[in-house]
C-alpha positions as a Markdown table, in Angstrom:
| # | Residue | x | y | z |
|---|---|---|---|---|
| 1 | Met | 110.5 | -108.7 | 189.2 |
| 2 | Pro | 107.8 | -110.5 | 187.2 |
| 3 | Arg | 105.7 | -108.2 | 185.0 |
| 4 | Gly | 102.4 | -109.2 | 186.8 |
| 5 | Arg | 103.9 | -108.5 | 190.2 |
| 6 | His | 105.2 | -105.1 | 189.0 |
| 7 | Lys | 101.7 | -104.1 | 187.8 |
| 8 | Gly | 100.3 | -105.2 | 191.1 |
| 9 | Phe | 102.8 | -103.1 | 193.1 |
| 10 | Ala | 102.1 | -100.1 | 190.9 |
| 11 | Leu | 98.3 | -100.5 | 191.4 |
| 12 | Phe | 98.9 | -100.9 | 195.2 |
| 13 | Ala | 101.1 | -97.8 | 195.3 |
| 14 | Leu | 98.4 | -95.8 | 193.3 |
| 15 | Ile | 95.7 | -96.9 | 195.7 |
| 16 | Leu | 97.8 | -96.1 | 198.7 |
| 17 | Leu | 98.6 | -92.6 | 197.2 |
| 18 | Leu | 94.9 | -91.9 | 196.6 |
| 19 | Leu | 94.1 | -93.1 | 200.1 |
| 20 | Val | 96.7 | -90.7 | 201.5 |
| 21 | Ile | 95.4 | -87.8 | 199.4 |
| 22 | Phe | 91.8 | -88.7 | 200.5 |
| 23 | Ile | 92.8 | -88.6 | 204.1 |
| 24 | Ile | 94.8 | -85.3 | 203.8 |
| 25 | Val | 92.0 | -83.5 | 202.0 |
| 26 | Arg | 89.4 | -84.7 | 204.6 |
| 27 | Val | 91.3 | -84.1 | 207.8 |
| 28 | Pro | 91.0 | -80.7 | 209.4 |
| 29 | Met | 94.0 | -78.5 | 210.0 |
| 30 | Gly | 93.2 | -78.5 | 213.7 |
| 31 | Trp | 90.4 | -78.6 | 216.3 |
| 32 | Asp | 89.8 | -74.8 | 216.8 |
| 33 | Arg | 86.3 | -74.0 | 215.6 |
| 34 | Thr | 86.9 | -70.2 | 215.8 |
| 35 | Lys | 85.9 | -68.6 | 212.5 |
| 36 | Thr | 87.9 | -65.9 | 210.8 |
| 37 | Ser | 87.3 | -64.0 | 207.6 |
| 38 | Phe | 89.0 | -64.8 | 204.3 |
| 39 | Val | 88.1 | -62.6 | 201.4 |
| 40 | Val | 88.3 | -63.6 | 197.7 |
| 41 | Lys | 88.3 | -60.5 | 195.6 |
| 42 | Arg | 86.6 | -60.5 | 192.2 |
| 43 | Gly | 89.0 | -61.6 | 189.4 |
| 44 | Thr | 91.5 | -63.4 | 191.7 |
| 45 | Arg | 92.9 | -66.5 | 190.0 |
| 46 | Thr | 92.4 | -69.9 | 191.7 |
| 47 | Glu | 96.1 | -70.4 | 191.9 |
| 48 | Ala | 96.5 | -67.2 | 193.9 |
| 49 | Ile | 93.7 | -68.1 | 196.2 |
| 50 | Ala | 95.3 | -71.5 | 196.9 |
| 51 | His | 98.7 | -69.9 | 197.5 |
| 52 | Leu | 97.2 | -67.4 | 200.0 |
| 53 | Leu | 95.3 | -70.2 | 201.8 |
| 54 | Lys | 98.6 | -72.1 | 202.2 |
| 55 | Arg | 100.5 | -69.0 | 203.3 |
| 56 | Glu | 97.9 | -68.3 | 206.0 |
| 57 | Gln | 98.1 | -71.9 | 207.1 |
| 58 | Arg | 94.4 | -72.6 | 206.3 |
| 59 | Val | 95.2 | -75.6 | 204.1 |
| 60 | Arg | 98.1 | -78.1 | 204.2 |
| 61 | Ser | 98.7 | -78.1 | 200.5 |
| 62 | Glu | 97.8 | -75.5 | 197.9 |
| 63 | Tyr | 98.1 | -78.2 | 195.2 |
| 64 | Leu | 95.5 | -80.4 | 196.9 |
| 65 | Phe | 93.2 | -77.4 | 197.2 |
| 66 | Leu | 93.6 | -76.9 | 193.5 |
| 67 | Leu | 92.9 | -80.5 | 192.8 |
| 68 | Cys | 89.7 | -80.5 | 195.0 |
| 69 | Ser | 88.6 | -77.2 | 193.4 |
| 70 | Leu | 89.1 | -78.7 | 189.9 |
| 71 | Leu | 87.2 | -81.9 | 190.8 |
| 72 | Leu | 84.3 | -80.1 | 192.4 |
| 73 | His | 83.5 | -77.3 | 189.9 |
| 74 | Arg | 86.2 | -77.3 | 187.3 |
| 75 | Gly | 88.3 | -74.9 | 189.4 |
| 76 | Arg | 85.5 | -72.3 | 189.8 |
| 77 | Ile | 85.6 | -70.3 | 192.9 |
| 78 | Ile | 82.9 | -67.7 | 193.7 |
| 79 | Ala | 84.3 | -64.4 | 195.0 |
| 80 | Gly | 83.2 | -63.3 | 198.5 |
| 81 | Glu | 83.9 | -63.3 | 202.2 |
| 82 | Tyr | 84.2 | -66.8 | 203.7 |
| 83 | Glu | 84.2 | -67.7 | 207.4 |
| 84 | Leu | 86.9 | -70.4 | 207.8 |
| 85 | Ser | 88.2 | -72.2 | 210.8 |
| 86 | Gln | 91.0 | -74.6 | 211.6 |
| 87 | His | 88.4 | -77.3 | 212.0 |
| 88 | Met | 87.7 | -77.3 | 208.3 |
| 89 | Ser | 89.5 | -79.6 | 205.8 |
| 90 | Ile | 90.8 | -78.7 | 202.4 |
| 91 | Leu | 87.7 | -80.4 | 200.9 |
| 92 | Asp | 85.4 | -78.4 | 203.2 |
| 93 | Ile | 87.0 | -75.1 | 202.1 |
| 94 | Ala | 87.1 | -75.9 | 198.4 |
| 95 | Lys | 83.4 | -76.9 | 198.5 |
| 96 | Lys | 82.4 | -73.8 | 200.4 |
| 97 | Met | 84.1 | -71.6 | 197.9 |
| 98 | Ala | 82.8 | -73.5 | 194.9 |
| 99 | Asp | 79.2 | -73.3 | 196.2 |
| 100 | Gly | 79.6 | -69.6 | 197.1 |
| 101 | Asp | 78.7 | -70.2 | 200.7 |
| 102 | Arg | 79.9 | -66.7 | 201.6 |
| 103 | Arg | 78.9 | -64.2 | 204.2 |
| 104 | Val | 76.4 | -61.6 | 202.9 |
| 105 | Tyr | 75.5 | -58.4 | 204.8 |
| 106 | Thr | 72.1 | -56.8 | 204.6 |
| 107 | Leu | 71.6 | -53.0 | 204.4 |
| 108 | Arg | 68.1 | -51.7 | 204.5 |
| 109 | Ile | 67.8 | -48.0 | 203.7 |
| 110 | Val | 64.3 | -46.7 | 204.6 |
| 111 | Glu | 62.7 | -43.7 | 203.0 |
| 112 | Gly | 63.4 | -40.7 | 205.2 |
| 113 | Tyr | 66.7 | -42.0 | 206.7 |
| 114 | Asn | 69.4 | -39.4 | 206.7 |
| 115 | Leu | 73.2 | -40.1 | 206.6 |
| 116 | Tyr | 73.5 | -40.1 | 210.4 |
| 117 | Thr | 70.8 | -42.8 | 210.7 |
| 118 | Ile | 72.4 | -44.7 | 207.8 |
| 119 | Ser | 75.8 | -44.6 | 209.5 |
| 120 | Glu | 74.3 | -46.3 | 212.5 |
| 121 | Ile | 72.6 | -49.1 | 210.5 |
| 122 | Ile | 75.6 | -49.6 | 208.3 |
| 123 | Glu | 77.8 | -50.1 | 211.4 |
| 124 | Lys | 75.2 | -52.4 | 213.0 |
| 125 | Ala | 75.1 | -54.4 | 209.8 |
| 126 | Gly | 78.8 | -55.0 | 210.1 |
| 127 | Ile | 79.6 | -53.4 | 206.7 |
| 128 | Met | 81.8 | -50.6 | 208.0 |
| 129 | Asp | 82.0 | -48.4 | 211.1 |
| 130 | Gly | 79.8 | -45.4 | 211.2 |
| 131 | Ala | 82.5 | -42.7 | 211.4 |
| 132 | Ser | 84.3 | -44.1 | 208.4 |
| 133 | Phe | 81.0 | -44.1 | 206.4 |
| 134 | Leu | 80.4 | -40.5 | 207.2 |
| 135 | Arg | 83.9 | -39.5 | 206.2 |
| 136 | Leu | 83.5 | -41.4 | 202.9 |
| 137 | Ala | 80.1 | -39.9 | 202.3 |
| 138 | Ser | 81.6 | -36.4 | 202.4 |
| 139 | Asp | 84.9 | -37.1 | 200.7 |
| 140 | Pro | 85.2 | -34.7 | 197.7 |
| 141 | Asp | 87.1 | -37.1 | 195.5 |
| 142 | Phe | 84.6 | -39.9 | 196.1 |
| 143 | Leu | 81.7 | -37.6 | 195.4 |
| 144 | Arg | 83.2 | -36.4 | 192.1 |
| 145 | Arg | 83.7 | -40.0 | 191.1 |
| 146 | Val | 80.1 | -40.9 | 191.8 |
| 147 | Gly | 78.8 | -37.7 | 190.1 |
| 148 | Val | 77.1 | -36.2 | 193.1 |
| 149 | Pro | 77.0 | -32.4 | 192.9 |
| 150 | Ser | 77.1 | -31.8 | 196.6 |
| 151 | Asp | 79.3 | -31.9 | 199.7 |
| 152 | Ser | 77.9 | -35.3 | 200.8 |
| 153 | Leu | 75.8 | -38.3 | 199.7 |
| 154 | Glu | 72.8 | -37.0 | 201.6 |
| 155 | Gly | 69.7 | -37.7 | 199.6 |
| 156 | Tyr | 71.4 | -39.9 | 197.0 |
| 157 | Leu | 71.3 | -43.3 | 198.8 |
| 158 | Ala | 68.2 | -44.7 | 197.2 |
| 159 | Pro | 65.8 | -46.4 | 199.7 |
| 160 | Asp | 65.8 | -50.2 | 199.3 |
| 161 | Thr | 67.2 | -53.4 | 200.7 |
| 162 | Tyr | 70.8 | -54.2 | 199.6 |
| 163 | Phe | 73.0 | -57.2 | 200.0 |
| 164 | Tyr | 76.7 | -56.7 | 200.3 |
| 165 | Ser | 79.7 | -59.1 | 200.1 |
| 166 | Arg | 83.3 | -58.1 | 200.6 |
| 167 | Glu | 84.6 | -59.1 | 197.2 |
| 168 | Val | 83.4 | -55.6 | 196.4 |
| 169 | Asp | 84.9 | -52.6 | 198.1 |
| 170 | Val | 82.5 | -50.6 | 200.2 |
| 171 | Asp | 83.0 | -47.4 | 198.2 |
| 172 | Glu | 82.0 | -49.3 | 195.0 |
| 173 | Phe | 79.0 | -50.7 | 196.8 |
| 174 | Leu | 77.8 | -47.2 | 197.9 |
| 175 | Glu | 78.6 | -45.8 | 194.5 |
| 176 | Lys | 76.2 | -48.3 | 192.9 |
| 177 | Ile | 73.4 | -47.3 | 195.4 |
| 178 | Ala | 73.9 | -43.6 | 194.6 |
| 179 | Gln | 74.0 | -44.2 | 190.9 |
| 180 | Arg | 70.4 | -45.6 | 191.1 |
| 181 | Thr | 69.2 | -42.2 | 192.2 |
| 182 | Ile | 71.3 | -40.4 | 189.6 |
| 183 | Arg | 70.0 | -42.7 | 186.8 |
| 184 | Phe | 66.4 | -42.2 | 187.9 |
| 185 | Leu | 66.8 | -38.5 | 187.7 |
| 186 | Asp | 68.6 | -38.7 | 184.4 |
| 187 | Arg | 65.6 | -40.3 | 182.6 |
| 188 | Glu | 64.4 | -38.3 | 179.7 |
| 189 | Asp | 61.0 | -37.6 | 181.1 |
| 190 | Met | 62.5 | -36.4 | 184.4 |
| 191 | Arg | 65.0 | -34.1 | 182.6 |
| 192 | Leu | 62.3 | -32.6 | 180.5 |
| 193 | Arg | 60.1 | -32.0 | 183.5 |
| 194 | Met | 63.0 | -30.4 | 185.4 |
| 195 | Gln | 63.5 | -28.0 | 182.5 |
| 196 | Glu | 59.8 | -27.1 | 182.6 |
| 197 | Leu | 60.1 | -26.2 | 186.3 |
| 198 | Gly | 63.5 | -24.6 | 186.0 |
| 199 | Met | 65.0 | -27.0 | 188.5 |
| 200 | Asp | 68.1 | -29.2 | 188.4 |
| 201 | Ala | 68.5 | -32.7 | 189.8 |
| 202 | Phe | 70.1 | -31.5 | 193.1 |
| 203 | Gln | 67.2 | -29.1 | 193.8 |
| 204 | Val | 64.7 | -31.8 | 193.0 |
| 205 | Ile | 66.4 | -34.2 | 195.5 |
| 206 | Ser | 66.4 | -31.4 | 198.1 |
| 207 | Phe | 62.7 | -30.6 | 197.5 |
| 208 | Ala | 61.7 | -34.3 | 197.6 |
| 209 | Ser | 63.6 | -34.9 | 200.8 |
| 210 | Ile | 61.4 | -32.2 | 202.6 |
| 211 | Ile | 58.3 | -33.8 | 201.2 |
| 212 | Glu | 59.5 | -37.2 | 202.4 |
| 213 | Lys | 59.9 | -35.9 | 206.0 |
| 214 | Glu | 56.6 | -33.9 | 206.0 |
| 215 | Ala | 54.3 | -36.5 | 204.4 |
| 216 | Lys | 53.1 | -39.4 | 206.4 |
| 217 | Met | 50.5 | -40.5 | 203.8 |
| 218 | Glu | 51.4 | -41.2 | 200.2 |
| 219 | Glu | 48.2 | -39.5 | 198.9 |
| 220 | Glu | 49.2 | -36.2 | 200.5 |
| 221 | Lys | 52.6 | -35.9 | 198.9 |
| 222 | Arg | 51.6 | -34.0 | 195.8 |
| 223 | Leu | 49.5 | -31.6 | 197.8 |
| 224 | Ile | 52.4 | -30.9 | 200.2 |
| 225 | Ser | 54.5 | -30.4 | 197.1 |
| 226 | Ala | 52.0 | -27.8 | 195.9 |
| 227 | Val | 52.3 | -25.9 | 199.2 |
| 228 | Phe | 56.1 | -25.6 | 198.8 |
| 229 | His | 56.0 | -24.8 | 195.1 |
| 230 | Asn | 53.4 | -22.1 | 195.8 |
| 231 | Arg | 55.5 | -20.6 | 198.6 |
| 232 | Leu | 58.6 | -20.6 | 196.5 |
| 233 | Arg | 56.8 | -19.0 | 193.6 |
| 234 | Leu | 55.4 | -16.2 | 195.9 |
| 235 | Gly | 58.8 | -15.6 | 197.5 |
| 236 | Met | 57.7 | -17.0 | 200.9 |
| 237 | Ser | 59.9 | -19.0 | 203.2 |
| 238 | Leu | 59.2 | -22.7 | 203.3 |
| 239 | Asp | 58.9 | -22.8 | 207.1 |
| 240 | Ala | 59.6 | -26.6 | 207.1 |
| 241 | Asp | 60.3 | -28.0 | 210.6 |
| 242 | Pro | 62.3 | -31.0 | 209.3 |
| 243 | Thr | 64.9 | -28.8 | 207.7 |
| 244 | Val | 65.5 | -26.9 | 211.0 |
| 245 | Ile | 65.9 | -30.2 | 212.8 |
| 246 | Tyr | 68.4 | -31.4 | 210.2 |
| 247 | Gly | 70.4 | -28.2 | 210.6 |
| 248 | Arg | 70.8 | -28.5 | 214.3 |
| 249 | Arg | 71.9 | -32.2 | 214.0 |
| 250 | Asp | 70.0 | -33.2 | 217.1 |
| 251 | Phe | 67.2 | -35.6 | 216.0 |
| 252 | Lys | 66.1 | -36.7 | 219.5 |
| 253 | Arg | 64.3 | -33.7 | 220.9 |
| 254 | Asp | 61.4 | -31.4 | 220.0 |
| 255 | Leu | 61.9 | -28.1 | 218.2 |
| 256 | Thr | 62.3 | -25.0 | 220.4 |
| 257 | Lys | 61.9 | -21.3 | 219.6 |
| 258 | Ala | 65.7 | -21.0 | 219.7 |
| 259 | Asp | 66.0 | -23.6 | 217.0 |
| 260 | Leu | 63.6 | -21.7 | 214.8 |
| 261 | Ala | 65.8 | -18.6 | 215.2 |
| 262 | Ala | 69.1 | -20.5 | 214.7 |
| 263 | Asp | 71.2 | -19.3 | 211.7 |
| 264 | Thr | 71.9 | -22.5 | 209.7 |
| 265 | Pro | 71.8 | -23.1 | 206.0 |
| 266 | Tyr | 68.9 | -25.5 | 206.6 |
| 267 | Asn | 66.7 | -23.1 | 208.6 |
| 268 | Thr | 63.8 | -22.5 | 206.1 |
| 269 | Tyr | 62.1 | -20.2 | 208.6 |
| 270 | Arg | 65.0 | -17.6 | 208.4 |
| 271 | Met | 65.9 | -18.1 | 204.7 |
| 272 | Lys | 63.9 | -18.1 | 201.5 |
| 273 | Gly | 64.2 | -20.9 | 199.0 |
| 274 | Leu | 65.4 | -24.4 | 199.4 |
| 275 | Pro | 67.9 | -25.4 | 202.1 |
| 276 | Lys | 71.6 | -26.0 | 201.4 |
| 277 | Gly | 70.8 | -29.6 | 200.3 |
| 278 | Pro | 68.8 | -32.7 | 200.9 |
| 279 | Ile | 67.9 | -33.7 | 204.5 |
| 280 | Cys | 67.2 | -37.4 | 203.9 |
| 281 | Ser | 66.9 | -40.1 | 201.3 |
| 282 | Pro | 63.6 | -39.6 | 199.5 |
| 283 | Ser | 61.5 | -42.3 | 198.0 |
| 284 | Arg | 60.8 | -42.3 | 194.2 |
| 285 | Ser | 57.2 | -41.2 | 194.9 |
| 286 | Ser | 58.5 | -38.2 | 196.8 |
| 287 | Ile | 60.8 | -37.3 | 193.9 |
| 288 | Val | 57.8 | -37.6 | 191.5 |
| 289 | Ala | 55.7 | -35.5 | 193.8 |
| 290 | Ala | 58.4 | -32.8 | 193.8 |
| 291 | Leu | 58.2 | -32.7 | 190.0 |
| 292 | Tyr | 54.4 | -33.1 | 189.7 |
| 293 | Pro | 52.6 | -31.1 | 192.4 |
| 294 | Asp | 48.8 | -31.0 | 192.6 |
| 295 | Gln | 47.2 | -28.0 | 191.0 |
| 296 | Ser | 46.1 | -26.1 | 194.1 |
| 297 | Asp | 46.7 | -22.7 | 195.7 |
| 298 | Val | 47.2 | -24.0 | 199.2 |
| 299 | Leu | 50.0 | -22.3 | 201.2 |
| 300 | Tyr | 49.8 | -23.9 | 204.6 |
| 301 | Phe | 49.3 | -27.3 | 206.3 |
| 302 | Val | 49.1 | -28.5 | 209.9 |
| 303 | Ser | 49.1 | -32.0 | 211.3 |
| 304 | Arg | 45.9 | -33.6 | 212.6 |
| 305 | Asn | 48.2 | -35.7 | 214.9 |
| 306 | Asp | 47.1 | -38.9 | 213.1 |
| 307 | Gly | 49.4 | -38.8 | 210.1 |
| 308 | Thr | 47.1 | -36.6 | 208.0 |
| 309 | His | 47.1 | -32.8 | 207.5 |
| 310 | Val | 44.7 | -29.9 | 207.1 |
| 311 | Phe | 45.6 | -27.7 | 204.2 |
| 312 | Ser | 44.7 | -24.0 | 204.1 |
| 313 | Lys | 44.9 | -21.2 | 201.5 |
| 314 | Thr | 45.1 | -18.3 | 204.0 |
| 315 | Leu | 47.0 | -17.5 | 207.1 |
| 316 | Gly | 43.8 | -17.0 | 209.0 |
| 317 | Glu | 42.5 | -20.4 | 208.2 |
| 318 | His | 45.8 | -22.0 | 209.0 |
| 319 | Ser | 46.0 | -20.2 | 212.4 |
| 320 | His | 42.6 | -21.5 | 213.3 |
| 321 | Phe | 43.5 | -25.1 | 212.5 |
| 322 | Val | 46.8 | -24.8 | 214.3 |
| 323 | Ala | 45.0 | -23.7 | 217.4 |
| 324 | Val | 42.5 | -26.5 | 217.1 |
| 325 | Tyr | 45.0 | -29.3 | 216.7 |
| 326 | Gln | 47.6 | -28.0 | 219.1 |
| 327 | Lys | 44.9 | -27.9 | 221.7 |
| 328 | Arg | 43.9 | -31.5 | 220.9 |
| 329 | Lys | 47.5 | -32.6 | 221.1 |
| 330 | Gly | 47.9 | -30.9 | 224.4 |
| 331 | Lys | 44.9 | -32.8 | 225.8 |
| 332 | Lys | 46.5 | -36.1 | 224.7 |
């Protein structure tokens, strides 16, 4: 074969090969648009991802996937959970992973949420089912790993909005949230203040969680803190309704006299001192309020039914205001 014709044939063959490759990488595996999850864990090599995609019949060729990945972003793949379908081509999948077009879950923990509320929102967010969350949140091995000196994560899941992707295990995700609270309490100024008060971090979280549930207004937090500090100092019971509610595990009905008499480790009407542990996730301002109460000798407070409270120094004053505001509440 003449040399010129040989070169022409080789060029034609190369063009034909490139055309075939172009078609293969652009043609979907099928026509089903149903999306299913494919998780790329952190640290997974691109070759392993390509092999798994081929094994699960998501791409026709792992080598063409590697080629597309190399051409798009030099083989870079961002870890995460990807929603793939049979209607996607090799190029579609490679581009999606190179761009990091992954599924991200949003978890918003609000100040005052307890573990039971968090279990509902974590399930609703699609991160994990609520029952599994509660089991993990009270798993002794997990708690030791995180460094939580309690029998649950209650109080340690710092309020904020978090974004989760499945390249990270859920326990690692929750550990990082809890570590934010632990690091905040481990600041030097916090530790020094706790030493001054004779409190440890667990007691501060427990104290702050009660303030969080009692205070509706930020400006009242330190005065409410003063009430509880004064009562503890005088050997009085805290008489905090939110702790009783937490102890009965029924958050959808009003307190009854039977509840106030119930023997639980959270009933601060029957016991003196702090309850067994935290009753919710407190905000940082509540933690600060627990450490820095107002200088006041108030011992009681009652709600005005508008989010604010009336504070009293004597039981007589308090009883008067209780009668006034309970009567107004009854009229409403």
